[in-house]
PyMOL Python script that loads the backbone (N, CA, C, O; Angstrom):
from pymol import cmd

cmd.read_pdbstr("""\
ATOM      1  N   ALA A   1     -81.613-136.890 -77.375  1.00  0.00           N
ATOM      2  CA  ALA A   1     -80.756-137.768 -78.085  1.00  0.00           C
ATOM      3  C   ALA A   1     -80.247-139.035 -77.461  1.00  0.00           C
ATOM      4  O   ALA A   1     -79.753-140.037 -77.978  1.00  0.00           O
ATOM      5  N   PRO A   2     -80.461-138.772 -76.404  1.00  0.00           N
ATOM      6  CA  PRO A   2     -80.207-140.389 -75.227  1.00  0.00           C
ATOM      7  C   PRO A   2     -81.233-141.497 -75.834  1.00  0.00           C
ATOM      8  O   PRO A   2     -80.949-142.621 -76.247  1.00  0.00           O
ATOM      9  N   ILE A   3     -82.611-140.814 -75.765  1.00  0.00           N
ATOM     10  CA  ILE A   3     -83.408-142.142 -76.283  1.00  0.00           C
ATOM     11  C   ILE A   3     -83.061-142.268 -77.858  1.00  0.00           C
ATOM     12  O   ILE A   3     -83.031-143.418 -78.297  1.00  0.00           O
ATOM     13  N   ALA A   4     -82.839-141.377 -78.610  1.00  0.00           N
ATOM     14  CA  ALA A   4     -82.550-141.684 -79.951  1.00  0.00           C
ATOM     15  C   ALA A   4     -81.208-142.854 -80.400  1.00  0.00           C
ATOM     16  O   ALA A   4     -81.056-143.510 -81.430  1.00  0.00           O
ATOM     17  N   THR A   5     -80.407-142.770 -79.202  1.00  0.00           N
ATOM     18  CA  THR A   5     -79.211-143.325 -79.455  1.00  0.00           C
ATOM     19  C   THR A   5     -79.481-144.672 -79.002  1.00  0.00           C
ATOM     20  O   THR A   5     -79.040-145.536 -79.761  1.00  0.00           O
ATOM     21  N   ARG A   6     -80.205-145.170 -77.765  1.00  0.00           N
ATOM     22  CA  ARG A   6     -80.430-145.973 -77.631  1.00  0.00           C
ATOM     23  C   ARG A   6     -81.259-146.961 -78.675  1.00  0.00           C
ATOM     24  O   ARG A   6     -80.853-148.098 -78.915  1.00  0.00           O
ATOM     25  N   PHE A   7     -82.473-146.406 -79.276  1.00  0.00           N
ATOM     26  CA  PHE A   7     -82.807-147.008 -80.059  1.00  0.00           C
ATOM     27  C   PHE A   7     -82.015-147.398 -81.638  1.00  0.00           C
ATOM     28  O   PHE A   7     -82.129-148.368 -82.387  1.00  0.00           O
ATOM     29  N   HIS A   8     -81.255-146.249 -81.697  1.00  0.00           N
ATOM     30  CA  HIS A   8     -79.988-146.910 -82.720  1.00  0.00           C
ATOM     31  C   HIS A   8     -79.401-147.924 -82.584  1.00  0.00           C
ATOM     32  O   HIS A   8     -79.536-148.826 -83.411  1.00  0.00           O
ATOM     33  N   THR A   9     -78.451-148.072 -81.315  1.00  0.00           N
ATOM     34  CA  THR A   9     -77.524-148.746 -80.845  1.00  0.00           C
ATOM     35  C   THR A   9     -78.435-150.462 -80.511  1.00  0.00           C
ATOM     36  O   THR A   9     -78.048-151.593 -80.802  1.00  0.00           O
ATOM     37  N   TYR A  10     -79.216-150.193 -80.086  1.00  0.00           N
ATOM     38  CA  TYR A  10     -79.877-151.840 -79.852  1.00  0.00           C
ATOM     39  C   TYR A  10     -80.931-152.077 -80.882  1.00  0.00           C
ATOM     40  O   TYR A  10     -81.680-153.042 -80.725  1.00  0.00           O
ATOM     41  N   ASP A  11     -81.086-151.187 -82.068  1.00  0.00           N
ATOM     42  CA  ASP A  11     -81.841-151.500 -83.198  1.00  0.00           C
ATOM     43  C   ASP A  11     -83.411-151.991 -82.508  1.00  0.00           C
ATOM     44  O   ASP A  11     -83.790-153.146 -82.313  1.00  0.00           O
ATOM     45  N   ILE A  12     -84.020-150.935 -82.273  1.00  0.00           N
ATOM     46  CA  ILE A  12     -85.298-151.450 -81.477  1.00  0.00           C
ATOM     47  C   ILE A  12     -86.309-151.029 -82.579  1.00  0.00           C
ATOM     48  O   ILE A  12     -86.132-149.878 -82.977  1.00  0.00           O
ATOM     49  N   PRO A  13     -87.375-151.740 -83.182  1.00  0.00           N
ATOM     50  CA  PRO A  13     -88.234-151.449 -84.059  1.00  0.00           C
ATOM     51  C   PRO A  13     -88.814-150.328 -83.810  1.00  0.00           C
ATOM     52  O   PRO A  13     -88.969-150.065 -82.618  1.00  0.00           O
ATOM     53  N   CYS A  14     -89.205-149.544 -84.617  1.00  0.00           N
ATOM     54  CA  CYS A  14     -90.051-148.129 -84.665  1.00  0.00           C
ATOM     55  C   CYS A  14     -90.515-147.773 -85.988  1.00  0.00           C
ATOM     56  O   CYS A  14     -90.024-148.256 -87.008  1.00  0.00           O
ATOM     57  N   ASP A  15     -91.647-146.761 -85.974  1.00  0.00           N
ATOM     58  CA  ASP A  15     -92.196-146.772 -87.272  1.00  0.00           C
ATOM     59  C   ASP A  15     -91.253-145.546 -88.128  1.00  0.00           C
ATOM     60  O   ASP A  15     -90.359-144.919 -87.560  1.00  0.00           O
ATOM     61  N   SER A  16     -91.548-145.380 -89.272  1.00  0.00           N
ATOM     62  CA  SER A  16     -90.947-144.305 -90.321  1.00  0.00           C
ATOM     63  C   SER A  16     -90.686-142.996 -89.799  1.00  0.00           C
ATOM     64  O   SER A  16     -89.629-142.425 -90.064  1.00  0.00           O
ATOM     65  N   VAL A  17     -91.525-142.504 -89.114  1.00  0.00           N
ATOM     66  CA  VAL A  17     -91.387-141.024 -88.777  1.00  0.00           C
ATOM     67  C   VAL A  17     -90.170-141.101 -87.691  1.00  0.00           C
ATOM     68  O   VAL A  17     -89.117-140.492 -87.880  1.00  0.00           O
ATOM     69  N   SER A  18     -90.426-141.963 -86.453  1.00  0.00           N
ATOM     70  CA  SER A  18     -89.643-142.178 -85.189  1.00  0.00           C
ATOM     71  C   SER A  18     -87.786-142.309 -86.237  1.00  0.00           C
ATOM     72  O   SER A  18     -86.836-141.527 -86.195  1.00  0.00           O
ATOM     73  N   ARG A  19     -87.964-143.677 -87.078  1.00  0.00           N
ATOM     74  CA  ARG A  19     -86.909-143.951 -87.845  1.00  0.00           C
ATOM     75  C   ARG A  19     -86.206-142.678 -88.675  1.00  0.00           C
ATOM     76  O   ARG A  19     -84.995-142.563 -88.868  1.00  0.00           O
ATOM     77  N   ALA A  20     -86.977-141.989 -89.007  1.00  0.00           N
ATOM     78  CA  ALA A  20     -86.252-140.485 -89.750  1.00  0.00           C
ATOM     79  C   ALA A  20     -85.830-139.615 -88.663  1.00  0.00           C
ATOM     80  O   ALA A  20     -84.884-138.872 -88.925  1.00  0.00           O
ATOM     81  N   TYR A  21     -86.376-139.546 -87.399  1.00  0.00           N
ATOM     82  CA  TYR A  21     -86.091-138.338 -86.133  1.00  0.00           C
ATOM     83  C   TYR A  21     -84.663-138.858 -85.786  1.00  0.00           C
ATOM     84  O   TYR A  21     -83.720-138.075 -85.677  1.00  0.00           O
ATOM     85  N   ILE A  22     -84.508-140.476 -85.581  1.00  0.00           N
ATOM     86  CA  ILE A  22     -83.531-140.709 -85.604  1.00  0.00           C
ATOM     87  C   ILE A  22     -82.006-140.715 -86.410  1.00  0.00           C
ATOM     88  O   ILE A  22     -80.825-140.529 -86.120  1.00  0.00           O
ATOM     89  N   GLN A  23     -82.601-140.959 -87.275  1.00  0.00           N
ATOM     90  CA  GLN A  23     -81.348-140.362 -88.314  1.00  0.00           C
ATOM     91  C   GLN A  23     -81.131-139.190 -88.431  1.00  0.00           C
ATOM     92  O   GLN A  23     -80.096-138.867 -89.013  1.00  0.00           O
ATOM     93  N   ALA A  24     -82.101-138.072 -87.879  1.00  0.00           N
ATOM     94  CA  ALA A  24     -81.707-136.821 -88.065  1.00  0.00           C
ATOM     95  C   ALA A  24     -81.018-136.386 -87.043  1.00  0.00           C
ATOM     96  O   ALA A  24     -80.199-135.488 -87.240  1.00  0.00           O
ATOM     97  N   ILE A  25     -81.211-136.957 -85.666  1.00  0.00           N
ATOM     98  CA  ILE A  25     -80.461-136.804 -84.956  1.00  0.00           C
ATOM     99  C   ILE A  25     -78.991-137.353 -84.966  1.00  0.00           C
ATOM    100  O   ILE A  25     -78.020-136.712 -84.566  1.00  0.00           O
ATOM    101  N   HIS A  26     -78.961-138.460 -85.410  1.00  0.00           N
ATOM    102  CA  HIS A  26     -77.405-138.859 -85.504  1.00  0.00           C
ATOM    103  C   HIS A  26     -76.698-138.364 -86.704  1.00  0.00           C
ATOM    104  O   HIS A  26     -75.504-138.659 -86.756  1.00  0.00           O
ATOM    105  N   GLY A  27     -77.281-137.544 -87.860  1.00  0.00           N
ATOM    106  CA  GLY A  27     -76.827-136.729 -89.012  1.00  0.00           C
ATOM    107  C   GLY A  27     -76.322-135.460 -88.113  1.00  0.00           C
ATOM    108  O   GLY A  27     -75.133-135.156 -88.212  1.00  0.00           O
ATOM    109  N   HIS A  28     -76.944-134.902 -87.469  1.00  0.00           N
ATOM    110  CA  HIS A  28     -76.694-133.386 -86.712  1.00  0.00           C
ATOM    111  C   HIS A  28     -75.343-133.411 -86.508  1.00  0.00           C
ATOM    112  O   HIS A  28     -74.721-134.373 -86.058  1.00  0.00           O
ATOM    113  N   PRO A  29     -74.698-131.923 -86.971  1.00  0.00           N
ATOM    114  CA  PRO A  29     -73.137-131.703 -86.734  1.00  0.00           C
ATOM    115  C   PRO A  29     -73.273-131.870 -85.406  1.00  0.00           C
ATOM    116  O   PRO A  29     -72.462-132.684 -84.965  1.00  0.00           O
ATOM    117  N   ALA A  30     -74.070-131.355 -84.521  1.00  0.00           N
ATOM    118  CA  ALA A  30     -73.859-130.577 -82.994  1.00  0.00           C
ATOM    119  C   ALA A  30     -73.610-132.675 -82.429  1.00  0.00           C
ATOM    120  O   ALA A  30     -72.583-133.137 -81.931  1.00  0.00           O
ATOM    121  N   PHE A  31     -74.687-133.333 -82.696  1.00  0.00           N
ATOM    122  CA  PHE A  31     -74.687-134.588 -82.009  1.00  0.00           C
ATOM    123  C   PHE A  31     -73.152-135.364 -82.309  1.00  0.00           C
ATOM    124  O   PHE A  31     -72.424-135.851 -81.444  1.00  0.00           O
ATOM    125  N   LYS A  32     -72.910-135.324 -83.717  1.00  0.00           N
ATOM    126  CA  LYS A  32     -71.454-136.103 -84.554  1.00  0.00           C
ATOM    127  C   LYS A  32     -70.626-135.506 -83.424  1.00  0.00           C
ATOM    128  O   LYS A  32     -70.273-136.333 -82.582  1.00  0.00           O
ATOM    129  N   ALA A  33     -70.283-134.385 -83.246  1.00  0.00           N
ATOM    130  CA  ALA A  33     -69.211-133.596 -82.443  1.00  0.00           C
ATOM    131  C   ALA A  33     -69.373-134.068 -80.910  1.00  0.00           C
ATOM    132  O   ALA A  33     -68.416-134.295 -80.171  1.00  0.00           O
ATOM    133  N   TRP A  34     -70.681-134.177 -80.556  1.00  0.00           N
ATOM    134  CA  TRP A  34     -70.671-134.915 -79.032  1.00  0.00           C
ATOM    135  C   TRP A  34     -70.363-135.915 -78.749  1.00  0.00           C
ATOM    136  O   TRP A  34     -69.834-136.278 -77.699  1.00  0.00           O
ATOM    137  N   ARG A  35     -70.796-136.812 -80.106  1.00  0.00           N
ATOM    138  CA  ARG A  35     -70.336-138.267 -79.992  1.00  0.00           C
ATOM    139  C   ARG A  35     -68.980-138.794 -80.145  1.00  0.00           C
ATOM    140  O   ARG A  35     -68.601-139.838 -79.615  1.00  0.00           O
ATOM    141  N   ASP A  36     -68.300-138.079 -80.848  1.00  0.00           N
ATOM    142  CA  ASP A  36     -66.845-138.078 -81.142  1.00  0.00           C
ATOM    143  C   ASP A  36     -66.043-137.810 -79.909  1.00  0.00           C
ATOM    144  O   ASP A  36     -65.008-138.403 -79.606  1.00  0.00           O
ATOM    145  N   ALA A  37     -66.700-136.730 -79.135  1.00  0.00           N
ATOM    146  CA  ALA A  37     -65.652-136.245 -78.169  1.00  0.00           C
ATOM    147  C   ALA A  37     -66.116-137.465 -76.757  1.00  0.00           C
ATOM    148  O   ALA A  37     -65.432-137.662 -75.753  1.00  0.00           O
ATOM    149  N   ALA A  38     -67.024-137.916 -76.986  1.00  0.00           N
ATOM    150  CA  ALA A  38     -67.358-138.847 -75.831  1.00  0.00           C
ATOM    151  C   ALA A  38     -66.550-140.244 -76.322  1.00  0.00           C
ATOM    152  O   ALA A  38     -66.039-141.031 -75.525  1.00  0.00           O
ATOM    153  N   PHE A  39     -66.532-140.394 -77.707  1.00  0.00           N
ATOM    154  CA  PHE A  39     -65.382-141.492 -77.620  1.00  0.00           C
ATOM    155  C   PHE A  39     -64.074-141.275 -77.116  1.00  0.00           C
ATOM    156  O   PHE A  39     -63.545-142.211 -76.516  1.00  0.00           O
ATOM    157  N   LYS A  40     -63.491-140.263 -77.245  1.00  0.00           N
ATOM    158  CA  LYS A  40     -62.338-139.561 -76.928  1.00  0.00           C
ATOM    159  C   LYS A  40     -62.055-139.472 -75.207  1.00  0.00           C
ATOM    160  O   LYS A  40     -60.971-139.435 -74.625  1.00  0.00           O
ATOM    161  N   GLU A  41     -63.184-139.457 -74.747  1.00  0.00           N
ATOM    162  CA  GLU A  41     -62.961-139.391 -73.209  1.00  0.00           C
ATOM    163  C   GLU A  41     -62.122-140.470 -72.583  1.00  0.00           C
ATOM    164  O   GLU A  41     -62.202-141.628 -72.991  1.00  0.00           O
ATOM    165  N   THR A  42     -61.444-140.175 -71.753  1.00  0.00           N
ATOM    166  CA  THR A  42     -60.634-140.912 -70.769  1.00  0.00           C
ATOM    167  C   THR A  42     -60.857-141.010 -69.251  1.00  0.00           C
ATOM    168  O   THR A  42     -60.166-141.706 -68.508  1.00  0.00           O
ATOM    169  N   LEU A  43     -61.975-140.180 -68.833  1.00  0.00           N
ATOM    170  CA  LEU A  43     -62.246-140.173 -67.676  1.00  0.00           C
ATOM    171  C   LEU A  43     -63.163-141.438 -66.918  1.00  0.00           C
ATOM    172  O   LEU A  43     -64.246-141.850 -67.333  1.00  0.00           O
ATOM    173  N   VAL A  44     -62.661-141.778 -66.081  1.00  0.00           N
ATOM    174  CA  VAL A  44     -63.453-142.789 -65.318  1.00  0.00           C
ATOM    175  C   VAL A  44     -63.975-142.458 -64.433  1.00  0.00           C
ATOM    176  O   VAL A  44     -63.123-142.309 -63.557  1.00  0.00           O
ATOM    177  N   ILE A  45     -65.122-142.178 -63.996  1.00  0.00           N
ATOM    178  CA  ILE A  45     -65.930-141.949 -62.530  1.00  0.00           C
ATOM    179  C   ILE A  45     -66.217-143.063 -61.739  1.00  0.00           C
ATOM    180  O   ILE A  45     -67.432-143.227 -61.623  1.00  0.00           O
ATOM    181  N   GLU A  46     -65.537-143.881 -61.158  1.00  0.00           N
ATOM    182  CA  GLU A  46     -66.242-145.068 -60.600  1.00  0.00           C
ATOM    183  C   GLU A  46     -67.315-144.961 -59.965  1.00  0.00           C
ATOM    184  O   GLU A  46     -67.849-146.065 -60.073  1.00  0.00           O
ATOM    185  N   GLN A  47     -67.974-144.288 -59.354  1.00  0.00           N
ATOM    186  CA  GLN A  47     -69.058-144.220 -58.694  1.00  0.00           C
ATOM    187  C   GLN A  47     -70.267-144.269 -59.972  1.00  0.00           C
ATOM    188  O   GLN A  47     -71.436-144.368 -59.600  1.00  0.00           O
ATOM    189  N   ASP A  48     -70.050-144.217 -61.103  1.00  0.00           N
ATOM    190  CA  ASP A  48     -70.935-144.338 -62.241  1.00  0.00           C
ATOM    191  C   ASP A  48     -70.638-145.179 -63.023  1.00  0.00           C
ATOM    192  O   ASP A  48     -71.049-145.221 -64.182  1.00  0.00           O
ATOM    193  N   GLU A  49     -69.726-146.133 -62.396  1.00  0.00           N
ATOM    194  CA  GLU A  49     -69.597-147.360 -63.429  1.00  0.00           C
ATOM    195  C   GLU A  49     -70.446-148.416 -62.657  1.00  0.00           C
ATOM    196  O   GLU A  49     -70.590-148.363 -61.435  1.00  0.00           O
ATOM    197  N   VAL A  50     -71.088-149.536 -63.575  1.00  0.00           N
ATOM    198  CA  VAL A  50     -72.235-150.493 -63.300  1.00  0.00           C
ATOM    199  C   VAL A  50     -71.911-151.357 -62.290  1.00  0.00           C
ATOM    200  O   VAL A  50     -72.783-152.226 -62.289  1.00  0.00           O
ATOM    201  N   ASP A  51     -70.994-151.596 -61.307  1.00  0.00           N
ATOM    202  CA  ASP A  51     -71.131-152.552 -60.591  1.00  0.00           C
ATOM    203  C   ASP A  51     -70.718-151.441 -59.097  1.00  0.00           C
ATOM    204  O   ASP A  51     -70.156-151.949 -58.127  1.00  0.00           O
ATOM    205  N   TRP A  52     -71.026-150.165 -59.106  1.00  0.00           N
ATOM    206  CA  TRP A  52     -70.767-149.320 -57.883  1.00  0.00           C
ATOM    207  C   TRP A  52     -72.175-149.027 -57.817  1.00  0.00           C
ATOM    208  O   TRP A  52     -72.810-148.877 -58.861  1.00  0.00           O
ATOM    209  N   PRO A  53     -72.809-148.916 -56.506  1.00  0.00           N
ATOM    210  CA  PRO A  53     -71.862-149.877 -55.586  1.00  0.00           C
ATOM    211  C   PRO A  53     -72.124-150.887 -55.211  1.00  0.00           C
ATOM    212  O   PRO A  53     -73.330-151.100 -55.081  1.00  0.00           O
ATOM    213  N   LYS A  54     -71.080-152.097 -54.821  1.00  0.00           N
ATOM    214  CA  LYS A  54     -71.338-153.416 -54.816  1.00  0.00           C
ATOM    215  C   LYS A  54     -72.642-153.563 -54.402  1.00  0.00           C
ATOM    216  O   LYS A  54     -73.136-152.938 -53.463  1.00  0.00           O
ATOM    217  N   VAL A  55     -73.363-154.599 -55.268  1.00  0.00           N
ATOM    218  CA  VAL A  55     -74.513-154.762 -54.814  1.00  0.00           C
ATOM    219  C   VAL A  55     -74.721-156.548 -54.273  1.00  0.00           C
ATOM    220  O   VAL A  55     -74.533-157.550 -54.963  1.00  0.00           O
ATOM    221  N   LYS A  56     -75.095-156.482 -53.046  1.00  0.00           N
ATOM    222  CA  LYS A  56     -75.036-157.813 -52.277  1.00  0.00           C
ATOM    223  C   LYS A  56     -76.029-158.744 -52.750  1.00  0.00           C
ATOM    224  O   LYS A  56     -77.214-158.467 -52.567  1.00  0.00           O
ATOM    225  N   ARG A  57     -75.737-159.702 -53.276  1.00  0.00           N
ATOM    226  CA  ARG A  57     -76.624-160.772 -54.195  1.00  0.00           C
ATOM    227  C   ARG A  57     -77.243-161.543 -53.046  1.00  0.00           C
ATOM    228  O   ARG A  57     -76.542-162.029 -52.158  1.00  0.00           O
ATOM    229  N   VAL A  58     -78.744-161.665 -53.074  1.00  0.00           N
ATOM    230  CA  VAL A  58     -79.390-162.372 -52.464  1.00  0.00           C
ATOM    231  C   VAL A  58     -79.186-163.926 -52.870  1.00  0.00           C
ATOM    232  O   VAL A  58     -79.179-164.287 -54.046  1.00  0.00           O
ATOM    233  N   PRO A  59     -79.049-164.656 -51.965  1.00  0.00           N
ATOM    234  CA  PRO A  59     -78.657-166.031 -51.921  1.00  0.00           C
ATOM    235  C   PRO A  59     -79.967-166.728 -52.777  1.00  0.00           C
ATOM    236  O   PRO A  59     -81.053-166.187 -52.567  1.00  0.00           O
ATOM    237  N   GLU A  60     -79.951-167.701 -53.574  1.00  0.00           N
ATOM    238  CA  GLU A  60     -80.681-168.404 -54.662  1.00  0.00           C
ATOM    239  C   GLU A  60     -81.699-168.803 -53.680  1.00  0.00           C
ATOM    240  O   GLU A  60     -82.883-168.574 -53.923  1.00  0.00           O
ATOM    241  N   ALA A  61     -81.268-169.492 -52.383  1.00  0.00           N
ATOM    242  CA  ALA A  61     -82.230-170.380 -51.794  1.00  0.00           C
ATOM    243  C   ALA A  61     -83.320-169.132 -50.945  1.00  0.00           C
ATOM    244  O   ALA A  61     -84.392-169.568 -50.527  1.00  0.00           O
ATOM    245  N   ALA A  62     -83.072-167.956 -50.771  1.00  0.00           N
ATOM    246  CA  ALA A  62     -83.711-167.179 -50.283  1.00  0.00           C
ATOM    247  C   ALA A  62     -84.960-166.688 -51.265  1.00  0.00           C
ATOM    248  O   ALA A  62     -85.987-166.113 -50.902  1.00  0.00           O
ATOM    249  N   VAL A  63     -84.610-167.049 -52.509  1.00  0.00           N
ATOM    250  CA  VAL A  63     -85.546-166.451 -53.498  1.00  0.00           C
ATOM    251  C   VAL A  63     -86.867-167.221 -53.884  1.00  0.00           C
ATOM    252  O   VAL A  63     -87.648-166.735 -54.701  1.00  0.00           O
TER     253      VAL A  63
END
""", "prot")
cmd.dss("prot")
cmd.show_as("cartoon", "prot")
cmd.util.cbc("prot")
cmd.orient("prot")
């Protein structure tokens, strides 16, 4: 489901068999329940956020 979701979210081109699989996943009741629950989730785990840990940027002059 995670890969099918990414293909769907980012509208990645794929063949008709793959597209049918993605549509089947998104239409499955268990997937719909999981997705709906995820949208209602309010817990934020800081360490899983994009900027954690803080990444030190390399100065442009060093690149």
